[in-house]
Structure formats: C-alpha cells, structure tokens
C-alpha angles and dihedrals in degrees: 000000000000116000115211127202110248113254119236117238111235113241133177113258115258108247090214088064096052095125125306092237136009124257122252088255091055091049092051092048089050092052091048091050090051091048091053087065087079088078092059090065129066136313086036099036098191092148096166087065089070091063089053100049093045089047090054090052095045091048091054090049099035101050094069124304139159116248090248093052093047091049094052093046090052091048093051091045091050091047092056092043092052099043092049096043095045105030090120090078086076089068092054098048095041110030096036104014093052095230113150114257095246093051089045091056091047090051093052092046090050090050090051091050090052093046090047089064089075091056088048090051091054097048099035096046092044091052092048089051091048090058095039095050096034091234124193115234097257093052092047096048101036101038115018104035098046093046094050092046088056093044091051090054090047090051090050086059097063112015107109089003090309140257107209097164113141095021107171096245093065092073091065104061092116095027124091094260089062086079089075094060097095087054109041105004128222096316093050089052086051088059091051091048089053090047090054089051090050089052089057090053090049088061086076090059135065093268097072101136098049090048092049090047092051091047090053093043091056093052094046092047090051091050092050092048089058087069094060117103104221097173136027138219115277125199126330121320119259131218115241138191114199115194128215108187097178094213113178112245093229089056099040099087099022114116094222091060097043095096093049091049094049090049093049094052096042089055094046092046093052100034095100138352127256136160088253127019113187130188128189134268109297090357081155100045099194137064118270091250089058094056125099112271111274096013097122089038088067089064091047091052093047092047091052094048097045105029091239127150121217134209117177139159117253135148109248124195130205091189139340094286100033119068136144140209094245146177114220124205131203124187131197093250091052096270114166124204135180131189117184120204109253105187107056128198116246113246091000098062105008133019116234116228111278096013103091088106089062095048090047087063091060131065102227116144125223092019103166112052127176115247119245124226118284091238120037130171121259123241114255112229108178105292094351136081113214120200115194127209122187120231109283093029095082089065087075104072096174089057091053090046089051090053090054095041097048101037117106086223110026117217120256094200132039121211124196117194113190145167110204095163084107088078102049121214095337140128089266091092100053090040091055091050088052089054092052089051091056090052089056091049092050096047102030089230131121116253119213116202123202108180139171097236108353163024097028103165150135118243122192126223089268095057096257119140104235099179135000140178118229113257124260100022135100108250145131128236114214120188147135117252133193117215121224133214135192138074125273117205087253093057091049096046106019109195094337092093095054091044093048092050087048091055089052091050091052090048090053091050091051089052090050090052091047092053090049093051090050091050091051094047 
C-alpha cells in the first residue's frame, strides 16, 4: 500500500492576513510617494500627480491590509508628504534661527513624523472600520477612505493650534475641483481629491465604468461650479499701492540696518498717493516708541494731503510684557486703526509649554506675542472695507470665514501682509500665494498681498492672479481693485458642510456593511 501525502486545497489569501506590518522597502516607497506630492503644488502645478500618489497609497491599503500595516503605510506616506512640502522650515531654523544643521535636520524629521500621524489616522482608522463593519470594497474606497483622509487634514489644521500647510486641496486652485471651494473649502476639496484617487483604484476592480463615470462627473461638476457668481461688486473700486521692500532677513532686525530700512519704507510709503497704500508684515520692525521723533507723523501728514489710507506691519505694545504682531492703519482725517494677529506661529511667535529650551537655541526676535481677537473690524477705505491677515493666518480659511460671517459689516477686500524672507529662495513663496488664492475662492473676495520679498500680488474673487511683482526685488504694485460683497456657502457654514456630508457618507458605508453582514448570515 502506497501512502500519499495529502494535497492542499488552493484558497485565496485572506486580505486581513496580508502582513502585520510593512517591510522597510514598502515604507520607503510610501515615503517617496508622499514626497512626490510636492510637485502637485506650485511652483510646479502638476495637480493630476496628486491623484496618482494617493491612488498608489489607497491601492496598498485597499487591496487587503491589516490595520497595523495600513497605519504604518499612512504614517510613512504622511511623513514624505510633510517633509517634502515643508522642507523650507529648515532654512528658517538654521540659516536665520542659528540652529546647527544636524539639529535642524532632526527637527524637520521630527515634524514630519508628527505630521505623518494624521495620514496614519486616515489609513489605520479606515481599515479598522472596514473590518469592524465588514465593508465591501466600493464602500471602503469610495466612502470611508476619502472622508477620513479629509478629516485627517482638517484635524491637522487645528490640533495643537494646527499646521495645515500643503493640504491636498491647495493643489487644485486652477483645476476643476477648485470650483467646489466656495461650497466645502479646501478640506472638502481634499475629500474629493481622495475620492478621485479611489476611483482610479476602482479601475482595477469589476466596477470600472461606474468609477470612471464618477471621476468624470466630479471634474465636470467642479468646472461648472466655477461659472457660478457667489458674490457681487460692492461700492466703487479703489486704487492701491502694494509695497515690496525686499529687506534681507539677516538685516531686518539688525540695529545697524534699522536706519536704512526706515528710510526705504518712508520713501516708498510717501512716493505717490493711492486710496490704499499697504506695506508688509513688520515693514517697520520696531515699536513706535523706538522710532525717530516725527517718523509716523510723516505718514499722517501725507495721508492728510493726498487723501491716502495706510496699512503697514509694525509691532505694537500695550505694556512691556504685552505686544502684538500688528497692522496699523492711518486715514486722511486722522483715523487710527489696529489689527492684531490672532493665529500665532509656534516657536516663532509664541513658545509652546515645555519648549522654551528649543526656542532658546534659536535667534528669533519678538518670540512671544499676544494673540489678537478672533473677530476684528475691517478698515474702512472709501467705499471698501479692508480686512488684514498677517502671513501664516491666511492658512486658516475657517477663521477668515468666521471674520466675515460674524462681523457687523463684513469686509469687501482681504489683505495679507507677509515676510517670507525667513525661508530663502524656496517653494514657500509660491505655495503661500497658492494658499491666498484658495481663500479668495472660498470667500469670493479679492486678496491683496503686500510682502517683503514675494509674492506681492492682486488676486480676484475667483482666485486668479491679476497682477504680481517678481520675487526678490524692491518694487511697488499699483492697481485698481473692485471690492466684493455677499456670502458664499463656505462663509456661512465654514467646515460644517464638509463634515456633515462626511458623516452621511460614513453612515452610508455602515449601512452597506450591515447589508453585507445580513447577506452572509
């Protein structure tokens, strides 16, 4: 009698058992894929690339993965995304902050690891829900994963004061999906970007045509929404002069260059009249009591003679321990205006609890500002109401929407004053311009930008750059600008609309899983 070894019956591998954690090679590939997202943003503008890199990640997660594996892949992807998109911070903390190069590299890597946690949350939690709810592939890819990707970006915008730079929606200002900005804002666009990526993954499944139809429908709908007039002209246009002083960052706060800086901005501010003359963040880098006698009086006199209105960046103090990163305003009838920056930059403008040792390693002046009010009045300039925001503040779209929603007289023009010389000749400048364009799309209002070394520009209420000064040169941008009034859905609802739709999508996914469980019972 011949004994034969029993043959094994071939079975499909269980997706839930597809490795408990990814290999080093898989983690490196995920980080590279995340890093490639840099090229979807300005100055490169290859926005379709974003669909592809997210589709790669979603395929790795969606085609069967353990929760642990999905979490690590999302973390590596988010790490690469963050380090590539925000590498310019290295310039600020080493070249101008004085941190040794090795410590600077470690700091950026640690930031990337922290930011990667939000990507890990999106992929890990979505995979956990897939198993918990027994979700079919379409429900997982088209409902759960896109929503949680958008929610993770939204959380990145407010957890520990938030750092939402390089949120995926910013790559789509000029793309079809940008048409959704007045409805759901940049985070809602992030959900739609992820949904488009999931549609590409679905092309590998049986449901190819519905996925392709959904992908096309999203792009067509976004293009059609771009034709909608959400706001309307208000009052008469005003003339503006936006100043770009191009002060080197290593000179800006140095005592030996103060006289030269003050003369440069005095001459630029009084060179010619305009309804509004705006100078960058901390164009005047010292407190009023430290200025030469009569310096600010020069602007009062010129405003009275020419009928001009001024807005310029200057630190303002209430007392020796209470000072703000401010925008001061002067009107021709002696009007005085003050806007204090509300959303401060960690380490640069306030010191997080327990991190004073880190800021002590760097040489950044005025490092502990007082926060301004969440809602502040705009500055009346003839028929227009101008609402300033200072540098980093225009990264927070919901806060600008709140200013417009809650103000007794909503602004008709937005003004960003910035100093990005901290970041050298990097992608930070075009990325910041891209962010300002998103704020115009969300609010339907023009954004004026007066910056130290770029990008000084005028953006219309549809997010289009109308005029711009080349980077890294001293110049003035003169133009005529029409203010806009009215409330977009995003102004009225902020991020609540995108979050509410997300809840409905998750509820739909849960129902799909419930039907599947009943069918399998």
